[in-house]
N, C-alpha and C positions, 0 to 999 in steps of 0.2 A: 427888517432890513432898511436901512436910510438910503433914498434916491437922491442925489442933489446934482446941481449942475457945476462944473468944473469950469468950462469955458462956453462960451457962446457967441455966434456973430449972424449975421443975418441968415446965412444959409447952412449954418454948422453948429454943431454942439457936441459937446464931450460931457457925459454923463457920467458920474460914479456912483457905485453901489458898494454901500458898507456893509460888511457880514453877508454877502450874496455867495449864492452859488449858480450853478448854470440851469438849474430848475426853471429860473425866470427869465435870464439872460436868451438862453436858446430859443425859445417861442419868440421874443422881441425880435431876434435878429431874421428868424423867418419872416414874420409879419414886413420887416422893413425890406426885407428882399422880394415881397411880393408887391410891393409900391413902386409904381412906376415913377414917381416923382422922387425918391430914393437915387442919388447916385453911387453912394458908398455908404455901407456901414462897417465898421471895423470893431472888434471885439480886442481890447487891450487887458491883458493879464500879465503883472509882472509877478514877484514874489507876493504871494497872498497875505503874508502876515505883516510885510511892510507898505504895501501900496493896496490900495482899493483897488477893485475890478472897474473897467469903466469901458463905455461904449462910445465911439465916435461915428456921428450921423450927417451927413451931408445930403441936399436937397438941391433939385433943380432950379425949380421956382416957388414961390410961397415963402411960408414961415416954417422955420425948422421944426418949432414947437407943435405945428399943426400936425406934422408927419409923427411925432413922439405920442401924442394926445389919441391919434388914429390907431397906432400900433398897440398903444396900451388897452384901449378899450376892446381892440378885438381879441386880445390875449384874455382882457379878463370874461369878455362873453364866452369863449371858447369854454373856460375853465369854471364857469357859473354853474351852480346846482338846478338850475331852471331847464 
């Protein structure tokens, strides 16, 4: 699975997920919803064979990529073997 930035501003980012399923996306959404700095997280799923799945994330302050990093680390730690 590849993750890539589709579009980014200071407060928003739209991430694309190539060949992704909800196994990774669902825990990320949960982490974003628990972050008080995240104003909006939206899952975008069109026809899976034509368009990659995507997440839209908006923060109230700071860099949106910090919220992405924080959520990714939390999911990684939760699913680690330690």
